[in-house]
C-alpha angles and dihedrals in degrees: 000000000000119000132167117233114189089343092306121114117242133178114226130175119264109270094031120155134214088261088058091052091049089050090048092061094037092233114192120214141283100063144119127227136211132182116206089347093306115120113236118205115235090244088064101048093099093047099041103103117207128222130208108278098021117152113222125191121197107191125189122200119256119220129200136078 
């Protein structure tokens, strides 16, 4: 299935989860994740099923002042 991770198209297997998407882009903690603009708690990454066309955002904190 086709999903968009940080606005880039990715192919994932049917039945993929948010955890699979995070693994696909090799995201390094710390980060927060959202699917279709809805925040997903870290405890739900492995159970959050994705659908074709989902838009996933992986957001890392920015430090500085």
